[in-house]
MOPAC internal coordinates of N, CA, C and O (Angstrom, degrees):
PM7 1SCF
backbone

  N    0.0000 0     0.00 0     0.00 0    0    0    0
  C    1.4320 1     0.00 0     0.00 0    1    0    0
  C    1.5201 1   107.60 1     0.00 0    2    1    0
  O    1.2310 1   121.29 1   -41.71 1    3    2    1
  N    1.3211 1   115.14 1   138.29 1    3    2    1
  C    1.4581 1   120.24 1   176.40 1    5    3    2
  C    1.5292 1   109.19 1  -143.06 1    6    5    3
  O    1.2310 1   122.07 1   -14.09 1    7    6    5
  N    1.3134 1   113.65 1   165.91 1    7    6    5
  C    1.4602 1   121.77 1  -177.21 1    9    7    6
  C    1.5257 1   107.49 1  -129.62 1   10    9    7
  O    1.2310 1   120.09 1   -98.58 1   11   10    9
  N    1.3445 1   117.44 1    81.42 1   11   10    9
  C    1.4596 1   120.62 1  -172.98 1   13   11   10
  C    1.5235 1   114.85 1   -67.00 1   14   13   11
  O    1.2310 1   120.13 1   150.94 1   15   14   13
  N    1.3110 1   117.36 1   -29.06 1   15   14   13
  C    1.4643 1   122.37 1   178.38 1   17   15   14
  C    1.5182 1   108.56 1  -147.75 1   18   17   15
  O    1.2310 1   120.92 1   -14.19 1   19   18   17
  N    1.3181 1   115.84 1   165.81 1   19   18   17
  C    1.4576 1   120.44 1   178.35 1   21   19   18
  C    1.5262 1   110.13 1   -53.55 1   22   21   19
  O    1.2310 1   121.28 1   -48.85 1   23   22   21
  N    1.3262 1   115.16 1   131.15 1   23   22   21
  C    1.4638 1   124.36 1   177.74 1   25   23   22
  C    1.5230 1   113.52 1    72.57 1   26   25   23
  O    1.2310 1   118.58 1   179.29 1   27   26   25
  N    1.3220 1   120.32 1    -0.71 1   27   26   25
  C    1.4604 1   122.67 1   178.62 1   29   27   26
  C    1.5203 1   110.80 1   -99.70 1   30   29   27
  O    1.2310 1   121.44 1   -39.12 1   31   30   29
  N    1.3302 1   114.85 1   140.88 1   31   30   29
  C    1.4575 1   122.22 1   177.79 1   33   31   30
  C    1.5206 1   107.60 1  -131.74 1   34   33   31
  O    1.2310 1   120.18 1   -48.73 1   35   34   33
  N    1.3279 1   117.25 1   131.27 1   35   34   33
  C    1.4533 1   120.65 1   172.91 1   37   35   34
  C    1.5228 1   108.26 1  -123.39 1   38   37   35
  O    1.2310 1   121.34 1   -36.19 1   39   38   37
  N    1.3153 1   115.04 1   143.81 1   39   38   37
  C    1.4596 1   121.93 1  -178.73 1   41   39   38
  C    1.5241 1   107.49 1  -131.50 1   42   41   39
  O    1.2310 1   120.82 1   -52.20 1   43   42   41
  N    1.3322 1   116.05 1   127.80 1   43   42   41
  C    1.4574 1   120.90 1   173.75 1   45   43   42
  C    1.5161 1   107.40 1  -104.00 1   46   45   43
  O    1.2310 1   120.96 1   -74.24 1   47   46   45
  N    1.3236 1   115.76 1   105.76 1   47   46   45
  C    1.4587 1   120.55 1   176.84 1   49   47   46
  C    1.5096 1   110.23 1   -88.10 1   50   49   47
  O    1.2310 1   120.09 1     1.79 1   51   50   49
  N    1.3162 1   117.43 1  -178.21 1   51   50   49
  C    1.4574 1   120.11 1   178.76 1   53   51   50
  C    1.5319 1   112.97 1   -67.38 1   54   53   51
  O    1.2310 1   120.52 1   157.56 1   55   54   53
  N    1.3289 1   116.61 1   -22.44 1   55   54   53
  C    1.4659 1   120.46 1  -178.29 1   57   55   54
  C    1.5239 1   112.77 1  -114.64 1   58   57   55
  O    1.2310 1   120.09 1   141.72 1   59   58   57
  N    1.3005 1   117.43 1   -38.28 1   59   58   57
  C    1.4658 1   121.36 1  -168.59 1   61   59   58
  C    1.5231 1   112.92 1  -134.91 1   62   61   59
  O    1.2310 1   121.83 1   -21.12 1   63   62   61
  N    1.3126 1   114.10 1   158.88 1   63   62   61
  C    1.4586 1   122.12 1   172.50 1   65   63   62
  C    1.5164 1   106.68 1  -107.19 1   66   65   63
  O    1.2310 1   121.08 1   -50.82 1   67   66   65
  N    1.3375 1   115.54 1   129.18 1   67   66   65
  C    1.4501 1   121.33 1  -177.77 1   69   67   66
  C    1.5135 1   110.24 1  -119.97 1   70   69   67
  O    1.2310 1   120.75 1   -34.91 1   71   70   69
  N    1.3110 1   116.17 1   145.09 1   71   70   69
  C    1.4631 1   122.41 1   176.32 1   73   71   70
  C    1.5138 1   108.55 1  -123.60 1   74   73   71
  O    1.2310 1   121.40 1   -38.65 1   75   74   73
  N    1.3234 1   114.92 1   141.35 1   75   74   73
  C    1.4448 1   119.50 1   179.20 1   77   75   74
  C    1.5093 1   110.75 1  -156.33 1   78   77   75
  O    1.2310 1   121.27 1    11.14 1   79   78   77
  N    1.3117 1   115.17 1  -168.86 1   79   78   77
  C    1.4523 1   120.78 1  -179.99 1   81   79   78
  C    1.5222 1   110.79 1  -132.22 1   82   81   79
  O    1.2310 1   121.54 1   -22.15 1   83   82   81
  N    1.3104 1   114.66 1   157.85 1   83   82   81
  C    1.4542 1   124.22 1   166.14 1   85   83   82
  C    1.5211 1   105.32 1  -135.33 1   86   85   83
  O    1.2310 1   120.29 1   -74.56 1   87   86   85
  N    1.3146 1   117.04 1   105.44 1   87   86   85
  C    1.4639 1   120.47 1  -175.84 1   89   87   86
  C    1.5242 1   112.97 1  -100.88 1   90   89   87
  O    1.2310 1   120.29 1  -177.53 1   91   90   89
  N    1.3313 1   117.06 1     2.47 1   91   90   89
  C    1.4582 1   120.27 1   179.96 1   93   91   90
  C    1.5227 1   110.85 1   -84.46 1   94   93   91
  O    1.2310 1   119.89 1   -30.88 1   95   94   93
  N    1.3293 1   117.82 1   149.12 1   95   94   93
  C    1.4646 1   120.56 1   177.86 1   97   95   94
  C    1.5334 1   111.13 1   -74.64 1   98   97   95
  O    1.2310 1   121.30 1   -29.68 1   99   98   97
  N    1.3199 1   115.12 1   150.32 1   99   98   97
  C    1.4558 1   122.03 1   176.64 1  101   99   98
  C    1.5224 1   109.18 1   -58.09 1  102  101   99
  O    1.2310 1   118.37 1   -47.59 1  103  102  101
  N    1.3159 1   120.71 1   132.41 1  103  102  101
  C    1.4610 1   129.41 1    16.73 1  105  103  102
  C    1.5238 1   114.18 1  -100.89 1  106  105  103
  O    1.2310 1   119.45 1  -163.98 1  107  106  105
  N    1.3115 1   118.65 1    16.02 1  107  106  105
  C    1.4611 1   121.09 1  -177.79 1  109  107  106
  C    1.5234 1   110.30 1   -83.86 1  110  109  107
  O    1.2310 1   120.84 1   -26.25 1  111  110  109
  N    1.3225 1   116.00 1   153.75 1  111  110  109
  C    1.4577 1   121.13 1  -177.30 1  113  111  110
  C    1.5122 1   109.02 1  -143.35 1  114  113  111
  O    1.2310 1   120.84 1   -45.60 1  115  114  113
  N    1.3195 1   116.00 1   134.40 1  115  114  113
  C    1.4612 1   122.31 1   175.22 1  117  115  114
  C    1.5223 1   108.11 1  -148.71 1  118  117  115
  O    1.2310 1   120.37 1   -76.31 1  119  118  117
  N    1.3319 1   116.91 1   103.69 1  119  118  117
  C    1.4618 1   121.83 1  -178.48 1  121  119  118
  C    1.5148 1   109.22 1   -82.81 1  122  121  119
  O    1.2310 1   121.08 1   -56.80 1  123  122  121
  N    1.3320 1   115.54 1   123.20 1  123  122  121
  C    1.4643 1   121.69 1   175.37 1  125  123  122
  C    1.5117 1   108.05 1  -116.49 1  126  125  123
  O    1.2310 1   120.68 1   -67.57 1  127  126  125
  N    1.3255 1   116.31 1   112.43 1  127  126  125
  C    1.4603 1   121.73 1  -179.30 1  129  127  126
  C    1.5177 1   109.71 1   -69.92 1  130  129  127
  O    1.2310 1   120.50 1   -50.31 1  131  130  129
  N    1.3311 1   116.65 1   129.69 1  131  130  129
  C    1.4577 1   121.84 1   179.22 1  133  131  130
  C    1.5238 1   110.60 1  -107.31 1  134  133  131
  O    1.2310 1   120.93 1   135.94 1  135  134  133
  N    1.3430 1   115.82 1   -44.06 1  135  134  133
  C    1.4589 1   118.27 1  -179.63 1  137  135  134
  C    1.5150 1   110.26 1  -150.53 1  138  137  135
  O    1.2310 1   121.47 1   -22.19 1  139  138  137
  N    1.3190 1   114.79 1   157.81 1  139  138  137
  C    1.4589 1   121.02 1   179.28 1  141  139  138
  C    1.5131 1   108.60 1  -155.65 1  142  141  139
  O    1.2310 1   121.16 1   -36.15 1  143  142  141
  N    1.3254 1   115.38 1   143.85 1  143  142  141
  C    1.4587 1   118.14 1   169.49 1  145  143  142
  C    1.5285 1   106.57 1   -70.54 1  146  145  143
  O    1.2310 1   119.90 1   -13.53 1  147  146  145
  N    1.2902 1   117.80 1   166.47 1  147  146  145
  C    1.4678 1   121.68 1  -174.38 1  149  147  146
  C    1.5318 1   111.83 1  -124.44 1  150  149  147
  O    1.2310 1   120.76 1  -132.78 1  151  150  149
  N    1.3237 1   116.15 1    47.22 1  151  150  149
  C    1.4541 1   121.05 1  -179.52 1  153  151  150
  C    1.5267 1   109.78 1   -86.87 1  154  153  151
  O    1.2310 1   120.73 1   -36.63 1  155  154  153
  N    1.3165 1   116.21 1   143.37 1  155  154  153
  C    1.4613 1   121.27 1   174.12 1  157  155  154
  C    1.5214 1   108.36 1  -101.73 1  158  157  155
  O    1.2310 1   120.90 1   -33.07 1  159  158  157
  N    1.3155 1   115.89 1   146.93 1  159  158  157
  C    1.4477 1   121.36 1   175.95 1  161  159  158
  C    1.5254 1   107.79 1  -159.00 1  162  161  159
  O    1.2310 1   119.67 1   -10.62 1  163  162  161
  N    1.3301 1   118.24 1   169.38 1  163  162  161
  C    1.4699 1   120.09 1  -178.98 1  165  163  162
  C    1.5336 1   114.25 1   -60.65 1  166  165  163
  O    1.2310 1   119.49 1   157.35 1  167  166  165
  N    1.3362 1   118.57 1   -22.65 1  167  166  165
  C    1.4611 1   121.68 1  -177.69 1  169  167  166
  C    1.5267 1   113.72 1   -97.05 1  170  169  167
  O    1.2310 1   119.95 1  -164.07 1  171  170  169
  N    1.3194 1   117.69 1    15.93 1  171  170  169
  C    1.4618 1   121.24 1  -176.94 1  173  171  170
  C    1.5318 1   111.92 1   -60.89 1  174  173  171
  O    1.2310 1   119.78 1   143.17 1  175  174  173
  N    1.3243 1   118.02 1   -36.83 1  175  174  173
  C    1.4608 1   121.20 1   178.50 1  177  175  174
  C    1.5244 1   111.03 1   -60.72 1  178  177  175
  O    1.2310 1   120.22 1   134.53 1  179  178  177
  N    1.3346 1   117.19 1   -45.47 1  179  178  177
  C    1.4630 1   121.05 1   178.46 1  181  179  178
  C    1.5275 1   111.47 1   -64.71 1  182  181  179
  O    1.2310 1   120.98 1   141.80 1  183  182  181
  N    1.3339 1   115.73 1   -38.20 1  183  182  181
  C    1.4609 1   119.80 1   178.08 1  185  183  182
  C    1.5275 1   110.66 1   -61.59 1  186  185  183
  O    1.2310 1   120.38 1   138.13 1  187  186  185
  N    1.3238 1   116.88 1   -41.87 1  187  186  185
  C    1.4636 1   120.54 1   178.92 1  189  187  186
  C    1.5277 1   111.61 1   -64.68 1  190  189  187
  O    1.2310 1   120.00 1   146.19 1  191  190  189
  N    1.3296 1   117.61 1   -33.81 1  191  190  189
  C    1.4637 1   121.29 1   176.65 1  193  191  190
  C    1.5260 1   110.00 1   -63.73 1  194  193  191
  O    1.2310 1   120.39 1   137.82 1  195  194  193
  N    1.3322 1   116.86 1   -42.18 1  195  194  193
  C    1.4670 1   121.12 1   178.95 1  197  195  194
  C    1.5352 1   110.47 1   -64.87 1  198  197  195
  O    1.2310 1   119.99 1   135.77 1  199  198  197
  N    1.3152 1   117.62 1   -44.23 1  199  198  197
  C    1.4656 1   120.89 1   179.38 1  201  199  198
  C    1.5287 1   110.38 1   -62.76 1  202  201  199
  O    1.2310 1   120.10 1   137.86 1  203  202  201
  N    1.3305 1   117.41 1   -42.14 1  203  202  201
  C    1.4644 1   119.87 1   177.02 1  205  203  202
  C    1.5264 1   110.88 1   -60.70 1  206  205  203
  O    1.2310 1   120.57 1   138.74 1  207  206  205
  N    1.3431 1   116.51 1   -41.26 1  207  206  205
  C    1.4669 1   120.25 1   178.67 1  209  207  206
  C    1.5259 1   110.72 1   -63.79 1  210  209  207
  O    1.2310 1   120.07 1   136.75 1  211  210  209
  N    1.3313 1   117.47 1   -43.25 1  211  210  209
  C    1.4637 1   120.28 1   177.05 1  213  211  210
  C    1.5227 1   111.15 1   -59.50 1  214  213  211
  O    1.2310 1   120.70 1   139.35 1  215  214  213
  N    1.3176 1   116.26 1   -40.65 1  215  214  213
  C    1.4621 1   120.43 1   179.31 1  217  215  214
  C    1.5189 1   112.08 1   -66.48 1  218  217  215
  O    1.2310 1   119.78 1   155.17 1  219  218  217
  N    1.3359 1   118.03 1   -24.83 1  219  218  217
  C    1.4604 1   122.00 1  -178.65 1  221  219  218
  C    1.5264 1   113.72 1   -95.06 1  222  221  219
  O    1.2310 1   120.02 1   169.69 1  223  222  221
  N    1.3262 1   117.57 1   -10.31 1  223  222  221
  C    1.4635 1   120.76 1   179.24 1  225  223  222
  C    1.5314 1   109.84 1   -70.58 1  226  225  223
  O    1.2310 1   120.96 1   -40.14 1  227  226  225
  N    1.3321 1   115.77 1   139.86 1  227  226  225
  C    1.4607 1   120.14 1  -179.33 1  229  227  226
  C    1.5283 1   113.32 1  -127.09 1  230  229  227
  O    1.2310 1   120.41 1   166.63 1  231  230  229
  N    1.3359 1   116.82 1   -13.37 1  231  230  229
  C    1.4609 1   121.17 1  -179.08 1  233  231  230
  C    1.5208 1   110.26 1  -130.27 1  234  233  231
  O    1.2310 1   120.86 1   -33.41 1  235  234  233
  N    1.3293 1   115.96 1   146.59 1  235  234  233
  C    1.4646 1   121.25 1   174.59 1  237  235  234
  C    1.5207 1   107.83 1  -128.36 1  238  237  235
  O    1.2310 1   121.12 1   -42.52 1  239  238  237
  N    1.3200 1   115.47 1   137.48 1  239  238  237
  C    1.4601 1   121.63 1   176.27 1  241  239  238
  C    1.5196 1   107.59 1  -129.71 1  242  241  239
  O    1.2310 1   120.37 1   -49.26 1  243  242  241
  N    1.3191 1   116.90 1   130.74 1  243  242  241
  C    1.4598 1   121.56 1  -179.39 1  245  243  242
  C    1.5126 1   108.89 1  -123.41 1  246  245  243
  O    1.2310 1   120.99 1   -52.66 1  247  246  245
  N    1.3289 1   115.71 1   127.34 1  247  246  245
  C    1.4567 1   122.03 1   177.05 1  249  247  246
  C    1.5195 1   107.91 1  -139.81 1  250  249  247
  O    1.2310 1   121.13 1   -68.44 1  251  250  249
  N    1.3267 1   115.45 1   111.56 1  251  250  249
  C    1.4737 1   121.76 1  -176.52 1  253  251  250
  C    1.5179 1   109.59 1    56.26 1  254  253  251
  O    1.2310 1   119.64 1    61.98 1  255  254  253
  N    1.3373 1   118.30 1  -118.02 1  255  254  253
  C    1.4632 1   120.62 1  -176.77 1  257  255  254
  C    1.5312 1   113.39 1  -100.78 1  258  257  255
  O    1.2310 1   120.18 1  -161.27 1  259  258  257
  N    1.3385 1   117.27 1    18.73 1  259  258  257
  C    1.4673 1   121.82 1  -179.40 1  261  259  258
  C    1.5239 1   109.82 1  -118.24 1  262  261  259
  O    1.2310 1   121.32 1   -45.39 1  263  262  261
  N    1.3291 1   115.08 1   134.61 1  263  262  261
  C    1.4568 1   121.99 1   174.57 1  265  263  262
  C    1.5240 1   107.77 1  -123.50 1  266  265  263
  O    1.2310 1   120.71 1   -48.62 1  267  266  265
  N    1.3237 1   116.24 1   131.38 1  267  266  265
  C    1.4594 1   121.32 1   177.90 1  269  267  266
  C    1.5161 1   108.32 1  -118.18 1  270  269  267
  O    1.2310 1   120.79 1   -55.31 1  271  270  269
  N    1.3189 1   116.10 1   124.69 1  271  270  269
  C    1.4578 1   122.16 1   172.00 1  273  271  270
  C    1.5206 1   106.41 1  -102.81 1  274  273  271
  O    1.2310 1   120.60 1   -46.88 1  275  274  273
  N    1.3327 1   116.45 1   133.12 1  275  274  273
  C    1.4574 1   119.06 1  -176.21 1  277  275  274
  C    1.5240 1   110.49 1  -149.49 1  278  277  275
  O    1.2310 1   121.80 1    -2.06 1  279  278  277
  N    1.3317 1   114.15 1   177.94 1  279  278  277
  C    1.4613 1   122.01 1   171.04 1  281  279  278
  C    1.5209 1   108.42 1  -149.90 1  282  281  279
  O    1.2310 1   119.82 1     1.86 1  283  282  281
  N    1.3068 1   117.96 1  -178.14 1  283  282  281
  C    1.4629 1   121.53 1  -178.09 1  285  283  282
  C    1.5287 1   112.38 1   -82.88 1  286  285  283
  O    1.2310 1   119.68 1   179.12 1  287  286  285
  N    1.3231 1   118.22 1    -0.88 1  287  286  285
  C    1.4693 1   122.04 1   179.69 1  289  287  286
  C    1.5323 1   111.44 1  -104.21 1  290  289  287
  O    1.2310 1   120.08 1  -148.94 1  291  290  289
  N    1.3225 1   117.45 1    31.06 1  291  290  289
  C    1.4731 1   123.74 1   175.28 1  293  291  290
  C    1.5261 1   115.20 1    73.08 1  294  293  291
  O    1.2310 1   119.42 1  -161.13 1  295  294  293
  N    1.3076 1   118.70 1    18.87 1  295  294  293
  C    1.4536 1   121.08 1   172.54 1  297  295  294
  C    1.5270 1   108.11 1   -80.89 1  298  297  295
  O    1.2310 1   120.24 1   -50.74 1  299  298  297
  N    1.3088 1   117.15 1   129.26 1  299  298  297
  C    1.4742 1   123.17 1   175.26 1  301  299  298
  C    1.5107 1   108.25 1  -141.83 1  302  301  299
  O    1.2310 1   120.76 1   -66.62 1  303  302  301
  N    1.3080 1   116.16 1   113.38 1  303  302  301
  C    1.4679 1   121.76 1   176.07 1  305  303  302
  C    1.5276 1   106.81 1  -114.90 1  306  305  303
  O    1.2310 1   120.34 1   -57.16 1  307  306  305
  N    1.3213 1   116.96 1   122.84 1  307  306  305
  C    1.4656 1   121.96 1  -176.73 1  309  307  306
  C    1.5188 1   109.21 1  -109.49 1  310  309  307
  O    1.2310 1   120.98 1   -53.21 1  311  310  309
  N    1.3178 1   115.73 1   126.79 1  311  310  309
  C    1.4687 1   122.46 1   179.30 1  313  311  310
  C    1.5248 1   108.18 1  -121.63 1  314  313  311
  O    1.2310 1   120.79 1   -41.39 1  315  314  313
  N    1.3134 1   116.10 1   138.61 1  315  314  313
  C    1.4599 1   121.29 1   177.03 1  317  315  314
  C    1.5342 1   107.65 1  -116.39 1  318  317  315
  O    1.2310 1   120.42 1   -48.65 1  319  318  317
  N    1.3252 1   116.80 1   131.35 1  319  318  317
  C    1.4518 1   121.98 1  -178.95 1  321  319  318
  C    1.5295 1   110.44 1   -66.58 1  322  321  319
  O    1.2310 1   121.32 1   -37.22 1  323  322  321
  N    1.3140 1   115.08 1   142.78 1  323  322  321
  C    1.4587 1   121.82 1   175.12 1  325  323  322
  C    1.5185 1   108.35 1  -126.65 1  326  325  323
  O    1.2310 1   121.07 1   -25.52 1  327  326  325
  N    1.3330 1   115.57 1   154.48 1  327  326  325
  C    1.4611 1   120.31 1   178.11 1  329  327  326
  C    1.5081 1   111.54 1   -80.88 1  330  329  327
  O    1.2310 1   120.10 1   180.00 1  331  330  329

């Protein structure tokens, strides 16, 4: 996952690259998918699980190189920044 510009979100899954937006102010999060490639691969099911989780995330917390996307229904996705 990367944030190339303000309000833009890109996700590189095992099969596809997706672009979307988050227009809510921190700490709120709302991923809106705008475009996606349409490649099939053996990991497509897992990719769809990640996209569903992104769509259900409502909060973002950032501390140093860690970002947590979560919601009130026990969703917790932890991302660590890489160079």
